[in-house]
N, C-alpha and C positions, 0 to 999 in steps of 0.2 A: 375847072369849070364851076360856075355858080349858077344853079338853076333848081327851082322846086316846081315840079309839074302838078303834083297833088300830094295828098297825105299818105298814100300807100304805094306810090312808085318806089322802086328799089332805092334804099337809103345807101348812099355811097360816101358822103362826107357829113360830119355832124359835130356840133359842140355839145359837150356834156358838162353840167354845172359843177361848181364847187359847193362846199357845205359850210357856209358861214352865216351866222345870224346874231344880231344884237337886239335884245328886247328894248322897246321904248320905255322911258321912265314912267309914263302914264298912258297905258293903252286906251284906245277909244273903242267902246263896245260896238258901235255901229259899223266900224271898219272890219270887225272880226266876225261878223255874222255868218260868213261862209264856212267857218270852222265847225267841226262836229262838236257836240255838247261838252265832251270831256276836255278837249283842247281849249274850247272857249272859256270854260270856267277856270282852268289852270292859268290862262293868260290874264284873266281879269282879277282873280282873287289871290293868287300867290304873289304877294308883294315882294318876296325875297328874290324873285327873278327879274324884277323891273330894273331896266337900265344896265343889265349885265349881259355878258357874252354867253351864248348857249353852251359853248365848250367849257366855260368856267363853271357853270352851274351843274351841268350834266356831262362830265367827261366820258363816262362809259357810253352814254347814248350818242355822244359826238363821234366816238370811234365806230359805233354801229352805223351811224349816218354816212360817214365817209366810206365804209365798206359797201354800203348799198350802191353808191356811185361807182366804186371800183368794180363791183360785180356786173353792173350794167355795161361799163366800158369793155370788160372782158367778153361778155356775150356779143356785143356789137362787133368787136374785132374778130371774133370767131366767124362771123358772117362776112368778113372782108370790108367792114366799114372803117374808114379813116376817121379817127376821133381826135378832136382838139379840146383843150381845157382852158378856161379863163385863168388868169393869175389870181392870187389872193388880193384882198383889199389892203391898201396901205393904212397906216394909223390916221393920216390926214383924211382919207376917204371915210373911215369909220366915224371920225369926229365931226364930219362936215354938217351932218343933219342934227347934231346935238341930241336933244332929249327924245327925238323920234326914233332913235336906234338906227340900224343898218342891215342890209341884206346883200348876199351874194350867193343865192341858193337856187334860183329857177331861171335859167338863161333863155327860156322860151319867150319871156315877156320883154326884156330890154331891147331886143331886136327880132326881126322876123324876115323871112325870105319868101317872096312871091315871084314866080318866074325868075327873071334875072335881076330883080330888084332886091337889094339888101337895105332894109329900112330900120333905122334906130327908132325905137318906140318912145312914147312919152307916158311915163308911169304915174298913176294917180297917188299912190301911197308915198308919203314923204320919205320913209326909210328906204325906198327902192329907187329913188330918182337918180342916184349915182351908180346904179348897178351896171350900167353900160360901160363904165370906165375900164374894169378889168377885161372886157372883151375887145377893146380897141387894138390891143397887140395882135390879136387874131386877125382883125380886119386889115391891119397893116401888112401882115404876112400873107394872108390868103385872099382877101377880097380886093385890095388895091391892085394887085397885078392882073386880075382877071377882067375879061370884057363883060362888065356888068354895071348896073347903076347903083350907086351907094348914096343914100340920102337920109336925112333925119327929120322926124316930125318936129314942128316948132316947139321950143321949150315952153312948158306951162307957166302961167303967171304965179307969183308968190302972193299968198293970201294971209289975212290976219288969222291968228290962232283960234279965234272964235268961229271962223267959217268952216263948218263941218263938211261942206260940199267940196272943199279944197279948190274951188274956183271952176272956171269954164274950160280949162285945159288949153289946147286940145289934149285929150287923153286917148291913147291908142296902144294896146298891149297885145303881144304876140299870142297869148293864150286865148284871146278872143278871135283870132284870125285863122280861119280854116280855108285852105286852098283846094279848089276842085277845078283844075284846068283853068279856064278863063273866067270862072265864077269864084268870087271870094266872099265868104260869109264872115260877118263881124258881129260878135255878141255885145249886148249892152244891158247890164243888170243894175247899173248905178254905182257899182263898186270899182269898175276899171274903165274900159273904153267908153267914150261918150259920143253924142251926136256930132260934135265939132270934129272930133278925131276921125269919125267915119266919113264925114264930108270931105276932110282933107285927103283921105285915102282915095275916095272916089274921084276927086279932082286930079290926083296924080295918075291913077291907073286908067281912067276912061279913054284918054287919047290912044292908049296902047291896046285897046280892044277888050279890056276887062269889065265885068259887071260886078259891082259891090252891093251886097244885100245885107241890110241890118237885121239882126235877130234880137227881139226883145226877150230878156231872160227873167226868171224868178229872182227876186231881190236877194235871196240867200245863195245864189250861184255866183262865184267869182268871175269865171271866164266861160266862154262857149265850149272849150274843150273839157270842162267839168260836167257838161250836159250832153255832149255828142262826140263820138269818136268813130271815124271811118276805119274799117278793118281791111276791106278791099272793095273793088267795084261791086255795087249791089248789096253790100253788107255793112251794117253799122251797129254800134251800141248807143242806146239813146235813153234819156230820161224825158219822156214826153211831158211830164208835169212841169218841167223847167221852161217850157216854151209858152210864153204868154199868148202869142197869136197862132199857135199851132206849128207843126213841123212843116218846113218848106215843101211845096207841092212837087218840086223836083225829085224828092225822095219817096214819092207815093209808092213806087214799085220796088223799093229796096226792102230786103229782109231786115227786120229790126229785132235786135236782142234788147229787150226792154228792162230798165232798172228803175228802182224807186228813187224818190228825192233824197231819202236817207242814204241810199247806196251812192248816189251821185256826189253828195257832200263828202263821202269817204273815197272819192276818186275812182269809182267803178268804170267810168268811160275813158279814163285817162291813161290807157295803155299806149303801146307804141308799135305800129307796124314796121318791121324791118323791110318787108316787101309784101306783096300780096300773098306770099306763101308762109311768112313767119310773123308771129305777133308776140309781144312781150306784155305780161301783166303780173300782178301780185298773186301769190297763192291764196290769199283771202278771197279772191274772186275766181276760185277754181270752177265754180258753177257756170261762170261766164266763159272761162277758158274751154270747158268741155263742149259748150255749144259752138264755139269757134272751131275747135278741132274736128267737129262733125262736118265742117266744110272742106276738110282736107288740108287745113292750115296747121303748121307746127306751132305749138304754143310753148314759149319759154317762160318759166316762173322765177321771179326774183323778189325776195322779201324787201318791201319798200315801206315798212311801217313808220320809220322816223320821217322820211320824206313826206309821207302822206299826212303826218301830224301837223305839218306846216301848211297844208292846203294844196299840195301839188304832188304829182307822181311822175310817170315816165315821160309823157309828152312835155310836161312842165320842165323837166330836168334836161331837156334836149332842144336843140334848134338846128334843123338841117341846113346845110349849105348846098347839098346836091341830092336831089331825088328826081330820078328821071328813068323812064322806060327805055 
């Protein structure tokens, strides 16, 4: 079965990301503004890493990064979750974008699941536009046989190298998409999903009874799940400073564990509910985990330092295929 009811219903089937990244030959500062200051300066100023494979430059950190995803997989399997992994990138896929590098590291964004819709996204950053290819073997094996709708966002236009906007898209990325039953929230910071992508999603889902709500985000926030994370019904982790027009009224009565903009850029909101009773986060956010535990929720801690250095954590590293009460 393929179905995602919301962000905290029991997780039963999920894709967990690989750990592959190739640095661009010439990084663009504006596209990296979502990173914390340390990682931003490393990416911009360390020319020795430009155009190289992360595993080649930092072999020990690569092993640590892979271990993070192994540990996550083991925790999920301990709770009875069926886990799938994308294949690795081929050499042709790595070379396809040329000087802009490549990525196969956060499967949340290349596709997403809303109800029984499995939707291939349209990613803004050039090095991520082929990231869906390693996932398609999973789609053939798991999605095609099921009674669900499988569809892709239109391919974005190809722009001139001087166009820093990267065109009008449409852009629509899974990290921006949060599902709350028949309401779908989509973030827009200028770095990822955009108005045209949100309009496309609205056009797709409205006839099926869904309401799509756009959330304007702080320009240094990559995705909505870097500013807001549902833990269970009535409880969320949120960076209120990231919301340009305020927090949606729907959540006025929810209990809010509040974090700063600095914590948000370190992925404080990007934990992962296994269910309404179990939540995964990084030990660096133990002060948040302690507040969650006070609600009677079991908190599992996994060191995700390397994953977070790339601008994503637990939600970014996973994409559910089945979440249902």
